SENUPA-455123 format. One record per residue: residue number from 1; chain; x, y, z of N, C-alpha, C in turn. Coordinates in Angstrom, 3 decimals. Example, Ala and Ser with C-alpha at 12.3 -4.5 7.8 and 13.67 -1.06 7.14 Angstrom:
// SENUPA-455123
[rec 1,"A",[13.190,-5.690,7.800],[12.300,-4.500,7.800],[13.200,-3.300,7.800]]
[rec 2,"A",[12.850,-2.250,7.080],[13.670,-1.060,7.140],[12.900,0.030,7.870]]
//
This chain:
// SENUPA-455123
[rec 1,"A",[112.638,74.437,-82.003],[111.999,75.545,-81.864],[111.873,76.244,-83.535]]
[rec 2,"A",[110.690,76.700,-83.679],[110.325,77.035,-85.073],[110.765,78.417,-85.353]]
[rec 3,"A",[111.433,78.639,-86.582],[112.127,79.796,-87.205],[110.803,79.958,-88.436]]
[rec 4,"A",[110.494,81.164,-88.745],[109.571,81.583,-89.799],[110.186,82.562,-90.477]]
[rec 5,"A",[110.046,82.367,-91.803],[110.760,83.465,-92.765],[109.678,83.890,-93.978]]
[rec 6,"A",[109.743,85.287,-94.099],[108.757,85.866,-95.064],[109.707,86.515,-96.058]]
[rec 7,"A",[109.027,87.247,-97.029],[109.873,87.874,-97.943],[110.748,88.930,-97.310]]
[rec 8,"A",[110.487,89.629,-96.303],[111.464,90.426,-95.793],[111.735,90.586,-94.262]]
[rec 9,"A",[111.322,89.234,-93.815],[111.417,89.124,-92.321],[111.981,87.746,-91.842]]
[rec 10,"A",[112.722,87.448,-90.771],[112.803,86.262,-90.046],[112.348,86.298,-88.635]]
[rec 11,"A",[111.455,85.620,-88.298],[111.074,85.449,-87.050],[111.540,84.136,-86.240]]
[rec 12,"A",[112.316,84.483,-85.330],[112.947,83.304,-84.375],[112.624,83.438,-82.900]]
[rec 13,"A",[112.781,82.465,-82.274],[112.635,82.389,-80.776],[113.357,83.575,-80.163]]
[rec 14,"A",[112.731,84.151,-79.270],[113.208,85.152,-78.530],[114.603,84.527,-77.721]]
[rec 15,"A",[115.689,85.281,-77.635],[117.064,84.940,-77.035],[117.570,85.780,-75.945]]
[rec 16,"A",[118.240,85.600,-75.184],[118.913,86.768,-74.174],[119.658,87.770,-74.626]]
[rec 17,"A",[120.120,87.432,-75.815],[120.906,88.873,-76.587],[119.838,89.875,-77.090]]
[rec 18,"A",[118.545,89.487,-76.842],[117.597,90.352,-77.293],[117.229,91.514,-76.281]]
[rec 19,"A",[117.877,91.263,-75.191],[117.721,92.088,-74.026],[117.829,93.691,-74.162]]
[rec 20,"A",[118.655,94.350,-74.749],[118.937,95.772,-75.142],[118.058,96.080,-76.051]]
[rec 21,"A",[117.598,95.536,-77.189],[116.593,95.916,-78.194],[115.571,95.859,-77.575]]
[rec 22,"A",[115.175,95.168,-76.591],[113.725,95.259,-75.930],[113.719,96.422,-74.786]]
[rec 23,"A",[114.846,96.434,-74.215],[114.897,97.766,-73.185],[114.513,99.048,-74.161]]
[rec 24,"A",[115.177,99.074,-75.295],[114.976,100.443,-75.955],[113.646,100.451,-76.501]]
[rec 25,"A",[112.891,99.439,-76.965],[111.614,99.254,-77.352],[110.623,99.677,-76.341]]
[rec 26,"A",[110.652,99.071,-75.082],[110.057,99.020,-74.075],[110.041,100.524,-73.335]]
[rec 27,"A",[110.839,101.277,-73.544],[110.809,102.549,-73.210],[110.749,103.604,-74.265]]
[rec 28,"A",[110.441,103.339,-75.475],[110.012,104.167,-76.360],[108.525,104.761,-76.267]]
[rec 29,"A",[108.453,106.143,-76.280],[107.247,106.702,-75.705],[105.966,106.126,-76.824]]
[rec 30,"A",[106.318,106.279,-77.981],[105.377,105.961,-79.186],[104.767,104.230,-78.851]]
[rec 31,"A",[105.855,103.633,-78.701],[105.602,102.080,-78.601],[104.765,101.838,-77.601]]
[rec 32,"A",[105.198,102.184,-76.283],[104.345,101.898,-74.993],[103.080,102.592,-75.190]]
[rec 33,"A",[103.080,103.783,-75.619],[101.628,104.382,-75.865],[100.634,103.531,-76.468]]
[rec 34,"A",[101.146,102.996,-77.642],[100.306,102.195,-78.383],[100.023,100.870,-77.755]]
[rec 35,"A",[100.771,100.305,-77.104],[100.582,98.745,-76.362],[99.910,99.107,-75.311]]
[rec 36,"A",[100.152,100.238,-74.261],[99.450,100.573,-73.234],[100.029,99.984,-71.843]]
[rec 37,"A",[101.214,99.294,-72.159],[102.049,98.824,-70.795],[103.356,99.520,-71.033]]
[rec 38,"A",[103.662,99.986,-69.922],[105.047,100.455,-69.633],[105.124,102.167,-69.656]]
[rec 39,"A",[106.454,102.715,-69.566],[107.579,101.842,-69.893],[108.186,101.047,-69.015]]
[rec 40,"A",[109.162,100.459,-69.137],[109.463,99.484,-68.203],[110.861,99.437,-67.918]]
[rec 41,"A",[111.329,99.092,-66.681],[112.702,99.263,-66.064],[113.325,97.858,-66.596]]
[rec 42,"A",[114.567,97.978,-66.774],[115.329,97.021,-66.921],[114.954,95.453,-66.423]]
[rec 43,"A",[114.723,95.540,-65.122],[114.350,94.215,-64.572],[113.131,93.711,-65.007]]
[rec 44,"A",[112.239,94.682,-65.290],[110.729,93.888,-65.896],[110.875,93.642,-67.338]]
[rec 45,"A",[111.813,94.325,-68.126],[112.095,93.674,-69.404],[112.624,92.453,-69.414]]
[rec 46,"A",[113.638,92.250,-68.633],[114.223,90.593,-68.296],[113.199,89.752,-68.009]]
[rec 47,"A",[112.522,90.290,-67.191],[111.442,89.100,-66.721],[110.423,88.910,-68.092]]
[rec 48,"A",[110.163,89.929,-68.752],[109.332,89.639,-69.700],[110.076,88.874,-70.906]]
[rec 49,"A",[111.416,89.121,-70.868],[112.182,88.015,-72.113],[112.030,86.863,-71.471]]
[rec 50,"A",[112.330,86.606,-70.136],[112.754,85.275,-69.754],[111.164,84.330,-69.798]]
[rec 51,"A",[110.197,85.115,-69.707],[108.770,84.564,-69.778],[108.783,84.171,-71.256]]
[rec 52,"A",[109.019,84.943,-72.095],[108.922,84.722,-73.646],[109.684,83.530,-74.025]]
[rec 53,"A",[111.079,83.306,-73.525],[111.950,82.301,-73.745],[111.321,80.893,-73.154]]
[rec 54,"A",[110.598,80.993,-72.014],[110.251,79.798,-71.223],[108.976,79.430,-72.084]]
[rec 55,"A",[108.447,80.160,-72.688],[107.124,79.591,-73.629],[107.550,78.537,-74.481]]
[rec 56,"A",[108.616,78.653,-75.160],[109.051,77.837,-76.070],[109.413,76.433,-75.656]]
[rec 57,"A",[109.697,76.476,-74.445],[110.001,75.216,-73.492],[108.859,74.762,-72.930]]
[rec 58,"A",[107.994,75.477,-72.541],[106.780,74.708,-72.046],[105.835,74.418,-73.058]]
[rec 59,"A",[105.504,75.271,-73.837],[104.324,75.021,-74.868],[104.716,74.599,-76.385]]
[rec 60,"A",[106.037,74.766,-76.801],[106.449,74.605,-77.950],[105.956,75.749,-79.059]]
[rec 61,"A",[105.658,76.889,-78.664],[105.568,78.076,-79.021],[105.726,79.331,-78.392]]
[rec 62,"A",[105.841,80.614,-78.701],[105.963,81.513,-77.932],[106.161,82.844,-78.937]]
[rec 63,"A",[106.700,83.824,-78.359],[107.017,85.134,-78.966],[108.182,84.648,-80.116]]
[rec 64,"A",[107.953,85.429,-81.244],[109.345,85.509,-81.979],[109.855,86.924,-82.067]]
[rec 65,"A",[111.163,86.756,-82.146],[111.622,88.045,-82.525],[111.701,88.199,-83.956]]
[rec 66,"A",[111.031,89.464,-84.300],[110.958,89.943,-85.535],[112.191,90.419,-85.973]]
[rec 67,"A",[113.096,90.091,-86.980],[114.304,90.357,-87.642],[114.038,90.924,-88.742]]
[rec 68,"A",[115.046,92.048,-89.319],[114.754,92.255,-90.749],[115.717,91.561,-91.632]]
[rec 69,"A",[115.222,90.770,-92.409],[116.105,89.726,-93.003],[117.301,90.201,-93.675]]
[rec 70,"A",[117.460,91.408,-94.055],[118.617,91.989,-94.893],[119.586,92.383,-93.792]]
[rec 71,"A",[119.507,92.685,-92.795],[120.407,93.089,-91.837],[120.623,92.257,-90.509]]
[rec 72,"A",[119.359,91.471,-90.086],[119.359,90.750,-88.764],[118.928,91.734,-87.799]]
[rec 73,"A",[118.559,92.863,-87.897],[118.105,93.917,-87.061],[116.730,93.483,-86.283]]
[rec 74,"A",[117.164,93.463,-85.056],[115.665,93.165,-84.198],[114.843,94.423,-84.277]]
[rec 75,"A",[113.509,94.095,-84.819],[112.544,95.264,-85.164],[111.170,95.090,-84.290]]
[rec 76,"A",[111.130,94.121,-83.536],[109.923,93.819,-82.622],[109.502,92.369,-82.228]]
[rec 77,"A",[108.325,92.164,-82.177],[108.125,90.705,-81.644],[106.473,90.437,-82.125]]
[rec 78,"A",[106.229,88.969,-82.264],[104.971,88.778,-82.818],[105.016,87.201,-82.410]]
[rec 79,"A",[103.677,86.796,-81.880],[103.861,85.541,-81.378],[102.531,85.041,-80.882]]
[rec 80,"A",[102.433,83.739,-80.191],[101.463,83.022,-79.424],[102.023,82.713,-78.295]]
[rec 81,"A",[101.161,82.980,-77.130],[101.703,82.839,-75.742],[100.394,82.771,-74.822]]
[rec 82,"A",[100.545,82.136,-73.769],[99.962,82.172,-72.559],[100.363,82.736,-71.420]]
[rec 83,"A",[99.995,83.946,-71.236],[100.711,84.853,-69.956],[99.574,84.661,-68.724]]
[rec 84,"A",[98.709,83.890,-68.729],[98.110,83.384,-67.689],[97.394,84.843,-67.082]]
[rec 85,"A",[96.923,85.586,-67.951],[96.433,87.098,-67.370],[95.208,86.889,-66.323]]
[rec 86,"A",[95.122,87.759,-65.780],[94.282,87.843,-64.332],[92.987,88.737,-65.214]]
[rec 87,"A",[92.235,87.863,-66.042],[91.323,88.638,-66.958],[89.825,87.886,-67.013]]
[rec 88,"A",[88.954,88.550,-67.121],[87.704,87.859,-67.208],[87.021,88.693,-68.395]]
[rec 89,"A",[86.425,87.782,-69.328],[86.514,86.267,-69.145],[87.610,85.868,-69.515]]
[rec 90,"A",[88.016,84.595,-68.955],[89.281,83.993,-69.488],[89.428,83.698,-70.907]]
[rec 91,"A",[90.656,83.391,-71.572],[90.780,83.373,-72.973],[90.145,81.939,-73.452]]
[rec 92,"A",[90.666,80.949,-72.659],[90.406,79.534,-73.247],[91.128,79.408,-74.666]]
[rec 93,"A",[92.298,80.089,-74.918],[92.749,79.703,-76.397],[94.041,80.553,-76.073]]
[rec 94,"A",[95.165,80.362,-76.991],[96.439,81.124,-76.926],[95.983,82.270,-77.475]]
[rec 95,"A",[96.862,83.242,-76.749],[96.822,84.548,-77.195],[97.837,85.053,-78.304]]
[rec 96,"A",[97.356,86.042,-79.269],[98.503,86.436,-80.193],[98.793,87.744,-79.940]]
[rec 97,"A",[99.707,88.243,-80.255],[100.192,89.502,-80.249],[101.403,89.977,-80.917]]
[rec 98,"A",[101.230,91.435,-81.039],[102.499,91.809,-82.053],[102.887,93.198,-81.534]]
[rec 99,"A",[104.067,93.690,-81.921],[104.439,94.931,-81.374],[105.993,95.267,-82.064]]
[rec 100,"A",[105.904,96.245,-82.923],[107.150,96.534,-83.716],[107.757,98.108,-83.286]]
[rec 101,"A",[109.061,98.209,-83.562],[109.618,99.467,-83.324],[108.838,100.494,-84.244]]
[rec 102,"A",[108.377,101.755,-83.477],[107.791,102.794,-84.345],[108.402,103.154,-85.507]]
[rec 103,"A",[109.555,103.064,-85.678],[110.444,103.287,-86.990],[109.946,102.317,-88.199]]
[rec 104,"A",[109.578,101.213,-87.824],[109.220,100.258,-88.943],[107.424,100.416,-89.155]]
[rec 105,"A",[106.881,101.238,-88.760],[105.442,101.316,-88.723],[105.034,101.896,-90.149]]
[rec 106,"A",[104.007,101.273,-90.706],[103.242,101.840,-92.105],[104.074,101.089,-93.148]]
[rec 107,"A",[104.743,99.857,-92.925],[105.512,99.187,-93.914],[104.845,97.833,-94.250]]
[rec 108,"A",[103.768,97.663,-93.537],[102.867,96.231,-93.655],[103.853,95.280,-93.100]]
[rec 109,"A",[104.925,95.277,-92.214],[105.741,94.441,-91.339],[105.010,93.531,-90.225]]
[rec 110,"A",[104.123,94.458,-89.627],[103.579,93.835,-88.532],[102.338,92.602,-89.201]]
[rec 111,"A",[101.825,93.180,-90.239],[101.067,92.091,-90.920],[101.556,91.051,-91.744]]
[rec 112,"A",[102.723,91.124,-92.182],[103.648,90.132,-92.754],[103.991,89.159,-91.659]]
[rec 113,"A",[104.232,89.639,-90.536],[104.763,88.759,-89.431],[103.873,87.858,-88.903]]
[rec 114,"A",[102.759,88.664,-88.658],[101.574,88.015,-88.048],[100.687,87.072,-89.104]]
[rec 115,"A",[100.954,87.206,-90.189],[100.425,86.210,-91.157],[101.279,85.078,-91.185]]
[rec 116,"A",[102.472,84.908,-90.727],[103.265,83.845,-91.037],[102.811,83.210,-89.425]]
[rec 117,"A",[102.937,83.730,-88.504],[102.628,83.400,-87.145],[101.171,82.757,-87.337]]
[rec 118,"A",[100.205,83.173,-87.707],[98.972,82.772,-88.015],[98.757,81.398,-88.766]]
[rec 119,"A",[99.495,81.539,-89.666],[99.744,80.256,-90.747],[100.253,79.234,-89.981]]
[rec 120,"A",[101.310,79.382,-88.994],[101.944,78.384,-88.326],[101.041,78.001,-87.371]]
[rec 121,"A",[100.143,78.847,-86.743],[99.102,78.454,-85.795],[98.009,77.592,-86.452]]
[rec 122,"A",[97.413,77.739,-87.777],[96.639,77.066,-88.467],[97.108,75.843,-88.744]]
[rec 123,"A",[98.292,75.959,-89.217],[98.725,74.519,-90.118],[99.823,73.751,-89.189]]
[rec 124,"A",[100.804,74.442,-88.614],[101.732,73.492,-87.709],[101.160,73.207,-86.224]]
[rec 125,"A",[100.520,74.098,-85.744],[100.109,73.923,-84.229],[98.512,73.204,-84.463]]
[rec 126,"A",[97.887,73.651,-85.610],[96.465,73.371,-85.449],[95.545,73.777,-84.623]]
[rec 127,"A",[95.874,75.020,-84.101],[95.028,75.592,-82.919],[93.547,75.868,-83.366]]
[rec 128,"A",[92.633,75.722,-82.856],[91.149,75.998,-83.464],[90.865,77.322,-83.398]]
[rec 129,"A",[91.497,78.201,-82.255],[91.164,79.602,-81.728],[92.184,80.234,-81.304]]
[rec 130,"A",[92.739,81.504,-81.699],[93.237,82.359,-81.002],[92.474,83.632,-80.837]]
[rec 131,"A",[93.270,84.152,-79.574],[92.674,85.516,-79.028],[93.456,86.470,-78.838]]
[rec 132,"A",[93.139,87.933,-79.086],[93.962,88.702,-78.554],[93.383,89.978,-77.855]]
[rec 133,"A",[93.940,90.982,-77.077],[93.513,92.186,-76.545],[94.002,93.344,-77.089]]
[rec 134,"A",[93.422,94.400,-77.255],[93.836,95.556,-77.862],[92.990,96.672,-77.131]]
[rec 135,"A",[93.882,97.575,-76.798],[93.038,98.861,-76.300],[92.290,99.637,-77.223]]
[rec 136,"A",[91.223,100.063,-76.874],[90.201,100.542,-77.937],[90.839,101.638,-78.869]]
[rec 137,"A",[91.816,102.396,-77.932],[92.312,103.801,-78.816],[93.506,103.295,-79.713]]
[rec 138,"A",[93.847,101.978,-79.666],[95.040,101.627,-80.762],[94.346,101.217,-82.160]]
[rec 139,"A",[93.876,102.201,-82.844],[93.151,101.869,-84.035],[94.012,101.001,-85.170]]
[rec 140,"A",[95.365,101.600,-85.062],[96.025,100.621,-86.060],[96.311,99.201,-85.751]]
[rec 141,"A",[96.142,98.730,-84.384],[96.306,97.322,-84.205],[94.834,96.755,-84.275]]
[rec 142,"A",[93.757,97.665,-84.088],[92.622,97.136,-84.274],[92.298,96.732,-85.702]]
[rec 143,"A",[92.695,97.750,-86.595],[92.590,97.415,-88.095],[93.338,96.195,-88.503]]
[rec 144,"A",[94.477,96.087,-87.994],[95.536,94.948,-88.577],[94.733,93.720,-87.982]]
[rec 145,"A",[94.327,93.695,-86.752],[93.424,92.519,-86.382],[92.397,91.981,-87.173]]
[rec 146,"A",[91.527,93.061,-87.506],[90.458,92.836,-88.582],[90.885,92.236,-89.840]]
[rec 147,"A",[91.934,92.656,-90.309],[92.416,92.202,-91.570],[93.009,90.670,-91.376]]
[rec 148,"A",[93.461,90.446,-90.421],[94.023,89.161,-89.827],[92.812,87.929,-89.530]]
[rec 149,"A",[91.551,88.551,-89.486],[90.425,87.833,-89.271],[90.071,87.682,-87.847]]
[rec 150,"A",[90.595,88.624,-87.288],[90.065,88.898,-85.631],[88.731,89.373,-85.490]]
[rec 151,"A",[87.566,88.896,-84.756],[86.534,89.728,-84.524],[86.225,90.090,-83.135]]
[rec 152,"A",[85.681,91.154,-82.689],[85.607,91.569,-81.304],[84.441,90.520,-80.865]]
[rec 153,"A",[84.537,90.009,-79.452],[83.817,89.065,-78.968],[83.466,89.611,-77.546]]
[rec 154,"A",[84.018,90.740,-76.907],[83.851,91.274,-75.793],[84.382,92.697,-75.416]]
[rec 155,"A",[83.958,93.415,-74.945],[84.827,94.598,-74.198],[84.725,94.615,-72.667]]
[rec 156,"A",[85.857,94.712,-72.179],[85.873,94.754,-70.979],[86.964,95.576,-70.349]]
[rec 157,"A",[87.729,95.131,-69.094],[88.630,95.721,-68.346],[89.949,94.910,-68.156]]
[rec 158,"A",[90.985,95.407,-68.155],[92.404,94.825,-68.065],[93.139,95.761,-67.180]]
[rec 159,"A",[93.558,95.416,-66.167],[94.155,96.255,-65.194],[93.633,97.658,-65.012]]
[rec 160,"A",[92.481,97.379,-64.923],[91.351,98.750,-64.535],[91.246,99.694,-65.813]]
[rec 161,"A",[92.022,99.222,-66.984],[91.642,100.064,-68.120],[90.781,99.400,-69.268]]
[rec 162,"A",[90.148,100.087,-70.192],[89.341,99.374,-71.302],[90.112,98.750,-72.052]]
[rec 163,"A",[89.580,97.536,-72.567],[90.317,96.688,-73.427],[89.173,95.841,-74.301]]
[rec 164,"A",[89.652,95.449,-75.579],[88.648,94.875,-76.447],[89.087,93.501,-76.588]]
[rec 165,"A",[88.196,92.522,-76.413],[88.820,91.058,-76.680],[88.324,90.808,-78.108]]
[rec 166,"A",[89.244,90.191,-78.853],[89.177,89.466,-80.149],[89.386,88.141,-80.274]]
[rec 167,"A",[88.900,87.426,-81.428],[89.074,85.883,-81.547],[89.150,85.727,-82.779]]
[rec 168,"A",[89.882,84.689,-83.214],[90.108,84.383,-84.654],[89.871,82.614,-84.633]]
[rec 169,"A",[88.967,82.335,-85.408],[89.074,80.867,-85.685],[89.713,80.339,-86.618]]
[rec 170,"A",[90.358,79.093,-86.730],[91.167,78.461,-87.962],[90.192,78.512,-88.871]]
//
């Protein structure tokens, strides 16, 4: 399983010991407000964690735990995945996603993490296309997606809520 490093971060595959940090994150009102899903019970967080761990075994990629290099502190996740979403139109490509603890917003860390993830997608995995979905109200993530090379290709609904579909070609 691939570990990615940047100037300030270590991105490693998710592990069971990330559970407590994930529970805190998925119950942070700012985080869940930005992401648009949650808050989550410990049971749902555990199922999300198992899904992320399983991705590495099935696909050879998945969500990375984003950790602060200096301390090893878990600060969020960034990755590539296939959550088999019940969504139209179907993606037809791996989904990219990111989410950081709001205490780390505004430091360029999501950009740093996703730049490493997408470099791996392009050079290591040689993925021709990645997609992401972002709530139209999440301007912070929409701006980051644009800087990462994602462009809007569809506006639709996900779980009855408006969602913007974006794609990035290698």
